[in-house]
C-alpha positions as CSV (number, residue, x, y, z in Angstrom):
1,X,0.0,0.0,0.0
2,X,1.2,3.5,-0.9
3,X,1.3,5.2,2.5
4,X,1.5,8.7,1.1
5,X,-1.9,8.2,-0.6
6,X,-3.6,7.9,2.8
7,X,-4.5,11.2,4.4
8,X,-7.5,10.2,6.5
9,X,-8.1,6.9,8.3
10,X,-11.1,5.6,10.2
11,X,-10.0,3.3,13.0
12,X,-12.1,0.6,14.6
13,X,-11.3,1.8,18.2
14,X,-11.9,-0.1,21.4
15,X,-9.5,1.7,23.6
16,X,-7.7,-1.6,24.3
17,X,-4.1,-2.3,23.9
18,X,-4.0,-2.8,20.2
19,X,-6.1,0.1,19.0
20,X,-4.6,2.5,21.6
21,X,-1.1,1.8,20.1
22,X,-2.4,2.0,16.6
23,X,-3.3,5.7,16.7
24,X,0.3,7.0,17.2
25,X,1.6,4.2,14.9
26,X,-0.6,5.3,12.1
27,X,0.5,8.9,12.4
28,X,4.1,7.8,12.4
29,X,3.9,5.4,9.5
30,X,1.2,7.0,7.3
31,X,2.5,10.5,6.7
32,X,0.9,12.0,9.8
33,X,-2.5,11.1,8.6
34,X,-5.7,12.2,10.3
35,X,-7.1,9.4,12.4
36,X,-10.8,9.2,13.3
37,X,-11.6,6.7,16.0
38,X,-15.0,4.9,15.9
39,X,-16.2,2.7,18.8
40,X,-19.4,0.6,18.4
41,X,-21.2,0.4,21.7
42,X,-22.4,-3.2,21.9
43,X,-22.6,-3.2,25.6
44,X,-19.0,-2.9,26.8
45,X,-20.3,-0.9,29.8
46,X,-17.4,0.6,31.8
47,X,-14.9,0.0,28.9
48,X,-16.5,3.0,27.2
49,X,-15.7,5.4,30.1
50,X,-13.2,8.1,29.1
51,X,-12.8,6.6,25.6
52,X,-13.3,9.8,23.7
53,X,-10.8,11.7,25.9
54,X,-8.3,8.9,25.6
55,X,-8.6,8.8,21.8
56,X,-8.1,12.5,21.4
57,X,-5.2,12.6,23.8
58,X,-3.5,9.8,21.9
59,X,-3.8,11.6,18.6
60,X,-7.2,11.1,17.0
61,X,-8.9,14.1,15.5
62,X,-12.3,13.0,16.7
63,X,-14.0,10.0,18.2
64,X,-17.4,8.5,17.4
65,X,-19.1,6.3,20.1
66,X,-22.1,4.7,18.4
67,X,-24.9,3.1,20.4
68,X,-25.5,-0.1,18.5
69,X,-27.0,-2.1,21.4
70,X,-30.6,-2.4,20.2
71,X,-29.6,-3.3,16.6
72,X,-27.1,-5.8,18.0
73,X,-29.7,-7.7,20.0
74,X,-32.6,-7.5,17.5
75,X,-30.8,-8.0,14.2
76,X,-27.9,-10.2,15.1
77,X,-28.3,-11.9,18.5
78,X,-32.0,-12.9,18.2
79,X,-31.7,-14.3,14.6
80,X,-28.7,-16.4,15.7
81,X,-30.5,-17.7,18.9
82,X,-33.6,-18.5,16.8
83,X,-31.3,-20.5,14.4
84,X,-29.9,-22.5,17.4
85,X,-26.5,-21.7,16.0
86,X,-23.4,-22.4,18.2
87,X,-19.9,-23.0,17.0
88,X,-18.3,-25.9,18.8
89,X,-20.5,-24.9,21.9
90,X,-19.3,-21.3,21.6
91,X,-22.3,-18.9,21.5
92,X,-20.7,-16.5,19.0
93,X,-20.5,-13.4,21.2
94,X,-17.6,-11.8,19.4
95,X,-18.5,-13.3,16.0
96,X,-21.8,-11.5,15.4
97,X,-20.7,-8.2,17.0
98,X,-17.9,-7.6,14.4
99,X,-20.1,-7.4,11.2
100,X,-22.4,-4.8,12.9
101,X,-19.5,-2.7,14.1
102,X,-17.8,-2.9,10.7
103,X,-20.9,-1.8,8.9
104,X,-21.2,1.3,11.0
105,X,-17.5,2.1,10.5
106,X,-18.0,1.9,6.8
107,X,-20.9,4.3,7.0
108,X,-18.8,6.8,9.0
109,X,-15.8,6.4,6.7
110,X,-17.9,7.2,3.7
111,X,-19.5,10.2,5.4
112,X,-16.0,11.5,6.5
113,X,-14.4,10.9,3.0
114,X,-11.8,8.6,4.5
115,X,-9.1,7.0,2.3
116,X,-8.8,3.8,4.4
117,X,-10.3,1.8,7.3
118,X,-8.0,0.4,10.0
119,X,-8.5,-2.4,12.5
120,X,-6.4,-3.8,15.3
121,X,-7.0,-7.5,14.7
122,X,-4.1,-9.9,14.7
123,X,-3.0,-11.9,11.8
124,X,-3.7,-15.1,13.8
125,X,-7.3,-14.4,14.7
126,X,-10.8,-14.7,13.3
127,X,-11.7,-11.0,13.7
128,X,-9.5,-9.8,10.9
129,X,-11.7,-11.9,8.5
130,X,-15.0,-10.7,10.1
131,X,-14.1,-7.0,9.9
132,X,-12.7,-7.2,6.4
133,X,-15.5,-9.3,4.9
134,X,-18.0,-6.8,6.2
135,X,-16.0,-3.9,4.8
136,X,-15.9,-5.6,1.5
137,X,-19.7,-6.1,1.6
138,X,-20.4,-2.3,1.9
139,X,-17.2,-0.6,0.5
140,X,-15.4,-3.1,-1.8
141,X,-12.9,-0.5,-3.0
142,X,-12.0,0.8,0.4
143,X,-8.3,0.4,1.5
144,X,-7.9,-1.7,4.6
145,X,-4.9,-1.2,7.0
146,X,-4.1,-4.1,9.3
147,X,-1.1,-3.0,11.4
148,X,-0.5,-6.5,12.9
149,X,0.3,-7.6,9.4
150,X,2.7,-4.7,8.8
151,X,4.4,-3.5,11.9
152,X,7.5,-4.8,13.7
153,X,5.8,-5.3,17.0
154,X,5.7,-9.1,17.6
155,X,3.9,-9.5,20.9
156,X,1.6,-7.8,23.4
157,X,4.7,-7.3,25.6
158,X,6.3,-5.1,22.8
159,X,2.9,-3.3,22.4
160,X,2.9,-2.4,26.1
161,X,6.5,-1.1,25.7
162,X,5.5,1.0,22.7
163,X,2.5,2.4,24.5
164,X,4.7,3.4,27.5
165,X,7.2,5.0,25.2
166,X,4.5,7.1,23.5
167,X,2.7,8.0,26.7
168,X,-0.4,6.0,25.8
169,X,-2.5,5.3,28.9
170,X,-3.4,1.7,29.5
171,X,-5.7,0.0,32.0
172,X,-3.8,-3.3,31.9
173,X,-0.5,-4.4,33.2
174,X,1.9,-7.1,32.1
175,X,0.5,-9.4,34.8
176,X,-3.2,-9.0,33.9
177,X,-2.8,-8.9,30.2
178,X,-5.5,-11.4,29.3
179,X,-6.9,-10.8,25.8
180,X,-10.6,-10.0,26.4
181,X,-13.7,-9.1,24.4
182,X,-16.8,-7.9,26.2
183,X,-20.2,-7.0,25.1
184,X,-23.7,-7.3,26.5
185,X,-23.9,-10.9,25.4
186,X,-20.6,-12.3,26.6
187,X,-17.0,-11.9,27.9
188,X,-14.1,-13.9,26.5
189,X,-10.7,-14.6,28.1
190,X,-7.6,-15.7,26.2
191,X,-3.9,-15.7,26.8
192,X,-1.5,-15.9,29.8
193,X,-2.1,-19.2,31.8
194,X,-5.0,-20.1,29.5
195,X,-2.7,-20.8,26.6
196,X,-1.9,-24.1,28.3
197,X,-5.0,-26.3,28.1
198,X,-3.7,-28.2,31.1
199,X,-4.3,-25.2,33.4
200,X,-7.7,-25.0,35.1
201,X,-9.3,-21.6,34.8
202,X,-9.1,-19.6,38.1
203,X,-12.9,-19.2,38.3
204,X,-12.7,-18.6,42.1
205,X,-10.0,-16.0,41.9
206,X,-11.3,-12.5,42.6
207,X,-11.5,-10.4,39.4
208,X,-11.2,-13.3,36.9
209,X,-14.9,-13.7,36.2
210,X,-16.8,-10.4,35.5
211,X,-20.3,-11.5,34.4
212,X,-20.6,-14.6,36.5
213,X,-19.5,-16.3,39.7
214,X,-18.1,-19.8,39.9
215,X,-20.7,-22.5,40.4
216,X,-19.0,-23.3,43.7
217,X,-19.7,-19.7,44.9
218,X,-23.3,-19.7,43.6
219,X,-26.2,-19.8,46.1
220,X,-27.3,-23.1,47.6
221,X,-30.9,-22.3,46.7
222,X,-32.2,-22.5,43.1
223,X,-33.7,-19.6,41.2
224,X,-36.8,-20.2,39.2
225,X,-37.6,-18.1,36.1
226,X,-40.2,-18.0,33.3
227,X,-39.5,-16.9,29.7
228,X,-42.3,-16.1,27.2
229,X,-41.6,-16.4,23.5
230,X,-43.6,-15.3,20.4
231,X,-42.5,-16.9,17.2
232,X,-39.1,-17.8,18.7
233,X,-38.4,-14.3,20.0
234,X,-38.2,-13.7,23.8
235,X,-40.9,-11.1,24.8
236,X,-41.3,-11.5,28.6
237,X,-39.3,-12.5,31.7
238,X,-41.1,-13.7,34.8
239,X,-44.3,-12.4,33.4
240,X,-43.1,-8.9,32.6
241,X,-43.1,-7.8,29.0
242,X,-39.9,-6.0,27.9
243,X,-37.6,-5.6,24.9
244,X,-35.3,-8.4,24.0
245,X,-32.2,-6.3,25.1
246,X,-33.6,-5.9,28.6
247,X,-34.4,-9.6,28.8
248,X,-30.8,-10.4,27.9
249,X,-29.4,-8.0,30.5
250,X,-31.7,-9.3,33.3
251,X,-30.8,-12.9,32.4
252,X,-27.1,-12.0,32.6
253,X,-27.7,-10.9,36.2
254,X,-29.8,-13.9,37.1
255,X,-27.6,-16.4,35.3
256,X,-24.3,-14.8,36.4
257,X,-25.4,-15.0,40.0
258,X,-26.0,-18.7,39.6
259,X,-22.8,-19.6,37.8
260,X,-24.6,-20.2,34.5
261,X,-22.9,-20.0,31.1
262,X,-19.2,-20.7,31.7
263,X,-17.5,-22.5,28.8
264,X,-13.8,-23.6,28.6
265,X,-13.0,-24.9,25.1
266,X,-10.2,-25.4,22.6
267,X,-11.8,-24.3,19.4
268,X,-10.8,-24.5,15.8
269,X,-10.1,-21.0,14.5
270,X,-11.0,-20.1,10.9
271,X,-7.3,-19.5,10.0
272,X,-6.5,-23.2,10.9
273,X,-5.0,-23.2,14.3
274,X,-6.6,-24.3,17.6
275,X,-7.1,-21.8,20.4
276,X,-8.2,-22.1,24.0
277,X,-10.7,-19.7,25.4
278,X,-12.9,-19.2,28.4
279,X,-16.3,-17.6,27.8
280,X,-19.0,-16.2,30.1
281,X,-22.4,-16.1,28.5
282,X,-24.9,-16.3,31.3
283,X,-28.0,-14.8,29.7
284,X,-27.3,-16.4,26.3
285,X,-27.0,-19.9,27.7
286,X,-30.4,-19.5,29.3
287,X,-32.0,-18.2,26.1
288,X,-30.7,-21.1,24.0
289,X,-31.9,-23.7,26.6
290,X,-35.3,-22.1,26.9
291,X,-36.0,-21.9,23.2
292,X,-34.8,-25.5,22.7
293,X,-37.2,-26.7,25.4
294,X,-40.1,-24.8,23.7
295,X,-39.2,-26.3,20.3
296,X,-39.5,-29.8,21.7
297,X,-43.3,-29.1,21.9
298,X,-43.8,-27.0,18.8
299,X,-41.6,-28.4,16.0
300,X,-42.3,-31.7,14.3
301,X,-39.5,-34.3,14.1
302,X,-38.3,-33.5,10.5
303,X,-38.4,-29.7,11.1
304,X,-36.4,-30.0,14.3
305,X,-33.9,-32.3,12.8
306,X,-33.4,-30.2,9.7
307,X,-33.0,-27.1,11.9
308,X,-30.2,-28.9,13.8
309,X,-28.4,-29.7,10.6
310,X,-28.6,-26.1,9.3
311,X,-27.7,-24.6,12.7
312,X,-24.2,-25.9,12.1
313,X,-24.0,-24.1,8.7
314,X,-25.5,-20.9,10.2
315,X,-22.9,-21.0,13.0
316,X,-20.0,-21.5,10.6
317,X,-21.2,-18.5,8.5
318,X,-21.4,-16.3,11.6
319,X,-18.0,-17.6,13.0
320,X,-16.3,-17.1,9.6
321,X,-17.5,-13.5,9.2
322,X,-20.0,-14.3,6.4
323,X,-23.0,-12.5,8.0
324,X,-23.7,-10.4,4.9
325,X,-24.1,-13.3,2.5
326,X,-27.1,-14.6,0.6
327,X,-26.9,-17.9,2.3
328,X,-27.0,-16.5,5.8
329,X,-30.0,-14.3,4.8
330,X,-31.7,-17.3,3.3
331,X,-31.1,-19.4,6.4
332,X,-32.6,-16.6,8.6
333,X,-35.7,-16.6,6.3
334,X,-36.0,-20.3,6.8
335,X,-35.7,-20.0,10.5
336,X,-38.3,-17.3,10.7
337,X,-40.8,-19.5,9.0
338,X,-39.8,-22.6,11.1
339,X,-40.2,-20.7,14.4
340,X,-43.7,-19.4,13.7
341,X,-45.4,-21.9,16.0
342,X,-42.7,-21.4,18.8
343,X,-44.9,-19.3,21.0
344,X,-45.3,-20.3,24.7
345,X,-43.8,-20.2,28.2
346,X,-40.8,-22.0,29.6
347,X,-40.0,-22.4,33.2
348,X,-36.4,-23.1,34.2
349,X,-34.5,-23.7,37.4
350,X,-31.0,-22.2,37.7
351,X,-28.8,-23.9,40.2
352,X,-25.0,-23.9,40.6
353,X,-24.2,-23.7,36.9
354,X,-27.1,-25.9,35.8
355,X,-30.1,-24.9,33.7
356,X,-32.9,-27.4,34.6
357,X,-36.2,-27.7,32.7
358,X,-39.1,-27.0,35.1
359,X,-42.1,-26.9,32.7
360,X,-43.2,-25.8,29.3
361,X,-46.5,-24.7,27.8
362,X,-47.7,-23.7,24.3
363,X,-51.0,-23.2,22.5
364,X,-49.2,-24.7,19.5
365,X,-47.9,-27.8,21.3
366,X,-47.8,-31.0,19.2
367,X,-47.6,-33.1,22.3
368,X,-50.9,-34.9,22.9
369,X,-51.1,-36.6,26.3
370,X,-54.0,-38.7,25.2
371,X,-51.8,-40.3,22.5
372,X,-48.6,-40.4,24.5
373,X,-50.1,-41.9,27.7
374,X,-49.1,-45.4,28.9
375,X,-52.6,-45.8,30.3
376,X,-55.7,-47.0,28.4
377,X,-56.8,-44.6,25.6
378,X,-59.4,-44.4,22.8
379,X,-57.3,-42.5,20.2
380,X,-54.4,-44.8,19.4
381,X,-54.9,-48.3,18.1
382,X,-51.7,-50.2,19.0
383,X,-52.5,-52.9,16.4
384,X,-51.8,-50.3,13.7
385,X,-48.1,-50.6,14.6
386,X,-47.9,-54.0,12.9
387,X,-48.7,-52.6,9.5
388,X,-46.4,-49.6,10.0
389,X,-43.5,-51.8,11.0
390,X,-44.1,-54.2,8.0
391,X,-43.9,-51.3,5.6
392,X,-41.1,-49.4,7.3
393,X,-39.0,-52.5,7.6
394,X,-39.8,-53.8,4.0
395,X,-36.4,-52.6,2.6
396,X,-34.5,-54.4,5.4
397,X,-36.6,-57.6,4.9
398,X,-36.0,-57.6,1.1
399,X,-32.2,-57.0,1.6
400,X,-32.0,-59.9,4.0
401,X,-33.9,-62.2,1.6
402,X,-31.5,-61.3,-1.3
403,X,-28.5,-61.8,0.9
404,X,-29.7,-65.2,2.0
405,X,-30.5,-66.2,-1.6
406,X,-27.0,-65.3,-2.8
407,X,-25.3,-67.2,0.0
408,X,-27.3,-70.3,-0.7
């Protein structure tokens, strides 16, 4: 890339180590270009405090902080939950936030007349793909700057040293330098002692968990909740109607207090390597469980099984940054139709990291107790099973007869 052709850059800015260092690095290496910082608020909470002041002090000309929380929940989280999509048990908290943030950054870059968009994703991670595919979807000709693929800094230790040399304020130290991503859906932890899969996460250590407590520290008394759904979308918690975003936030509190939603996995990254991560997704884990319980009543066998198959494809699309693709949109349309009967109420018991089914009701339930009962009934003729088995087993019978004939 011709560095002198870049005079204005829009930076995807979180205020974390990478993007804090990138502002002075861009000015040093791209002809003292103007840097406009953009932060997408997807529920980082305290991480947004002082962000604008920090960006300006570090060299940015301006800083946008865009509230994307409602769009995040309604247009990204809920469609993914309805699809039942999870990637190797991971509930995709970082994955579906990146396309939304990138889309807004492109909008601002166009409005500002920027020459390039910059992100702080490493060359080893998934996020570089997620950001850049979204940018290509909305600004295919836009220049993309990825410092981790250009600069001489080789580690987070060297980044910290660079930040200290350039008077960039940091909230982390060399001892607490976990790589984290937080939004209203989840918190991820990577790095340090977690790079060895043999090390148990320090769940009970003060300050490690932020959205949850260890199941060992959860109350000895269970918490009961009810969730109401309409067409697969959560609409009420404990009988109180509220927007989906508020339901997620309340479930985070309830689930976190009961040690719900902790996940420790070694996952297969898009770029080919394995990576160990610890995730906190208390509200998300509850929503996935509740909708699955409701679907056991409302979806017929073939619909439920096909949804399970396509959920893997949906999850891979989200994980791989392919949100803005025809296939993902088509799968969402399929899910919307499939979930039309998924209206009802689910009761769950939360206890020391467990989500326990405590009852489910729906006016669209396909479960008929008169048919399913082991007691005497007048609606199911058990003698009909003989004909069914004869027809269902006919291919097996014919194959066995042919095999026997050829062995004779």
